[in-house]
C-alpha positions in Angstrom: -16.4 -2.6 -31.6 -14.2 -0.1 -30.6 -17.4 2.0 -29.0 -18.0 -1.2 -27.1 -14.6 -1.1 -25.7 -14.8 2.4 -24.7 -18.1 2.2 -22.9 -17.0 -0.7 -20.9 -13.8 1.1 -19.8 -15.7 4.4 -18.9 -18.4 2.1 -17.0 -15.7 0.5 -14.7 -14.4 3.8 -14.1 -17.2 5.6 -13.4 -18.8 2.9 -11.2 -15.6 2.2 -9.3 -15.7 3.1 -5.7 -13.0 4.7 -3.6 -11.1 1.7 -2.7 -11.0 0.8 -6.2 -9.7 3.9 -6.8 -6.9 4.4 -4.2 -5.1 1.1 -5.8 -5.0 2.6 -9.1 -3.7 5.7 -7.8 -1.0 3.6 -6.2 2.8 4.5 -7.2 4.1 1.7 -9.4 7.3 0.6 -7.5 5.0 -0.3 -4.5 6.8 -3.4 -2.0 4.3 -5.7 -1.7 4.1 -8.0 1.7 2.0 -11.4 2.3 0.8 -11.2 5.9 -1.4 -13.3 8.1 -2.8 -10.4 10.0 -3.0 -7.0 7.9 -3.9 -4.6 11.3 -1.0 -6.4 13.5 1.6 -6.1 10.5 0.1 -2.6 9.9 0.5 -1.2 13.5 4.0 -2.5 14.1 4.7 -1.2 10.4 3.3 2.2 11.7 4.8 2.2 15.1 8.5 1.8 13.7 8.3 4.3 11.2 6.3 6.9 13.8 9.9 5.7 15.9 11.8 6.9 12.9 9.8 10.5 13.3 8.1 9.8 10.0 4.4 10.2 9.8 3.3 7.6 7.4 -0.3 7.6 5.6 -2.2 4.6 5.9 -5.3 3.6 3.4 -7.1 0.4 4.1 -8.8 -1.3 1.1 -11.8 -3.0 2.5 -12.7 -4.5 -0.4 -10.1 -6.5 -0.2 -8.5 -6.5 3.3 -5.2 -4.8 2.1 -3.2 -1.6 4.2 -1.2 0.6 2.0 1.4 2.8 3.7 3.5 5.5 2.4 6.0 7.7 4.2 8.7 9.7 2.9 12.0 7.9 2.3 14.7 9.5 5.1 17.6 7.3 5.9 15.8 6.5 9.3 13.0 4.9 7.6 14.9 3.1 5.6 17.0 1.8 8.7 13.7 1.3 10.5 12.5 -0.8 7.9 15.6 -2.8 7.0 16.2 -3.6 11.0 14.7 -6.8 12.3 12.1 -8.0 12.7 10.9 -6.5 9.0 13.5 -6.5 6.7 12.1 -4.7 4.1 14.4 -2.7 1.4 11.4 -1.2 -0.5 11.4 1.0 -3.8 11.2 4.2 -3.8 9.4 6.7 -6.3 9.7 10.4 -6.1 11.1 10.3 -2.8 8.4 8.1 -1.2 8.1 4.6 -0.1 4.7 2.5 -0.5 4.5 -0.9 1.6 1.2 -2.5 0.6 0.4 -5.0 3.1 -1.9 -8.1 1.5 -3.9 -10.9 3.4 -2.3 -14.2 2.5 -5.8 -15.6 2.3 -8.0 -13.4 0.0 -11.0 -11.6 2.0 -14.3 -13.5 1.5 
């Protein structure tokens, strides 16, 4: 029985796609945001973060339609996230903020 469990876990890891690995490596303290239009929300978020003087890292997970935005937590970034229209008060882990934009309707 134990050998079967190990094989299933190993098969799932080895057979995973890059998109699956991105989500596994996401920080534990990510801020999840449900949005109708992931692309528009991602572009708005990235634009505000760039205005705040940061260079966000964006990863799109094609399998789920999600966008993962990671940025260094500076006072300017925190102010930009807290401002209208976003009003995001994120968790900070290791000096970084991760915002995951998930579609309200699952990708078909």
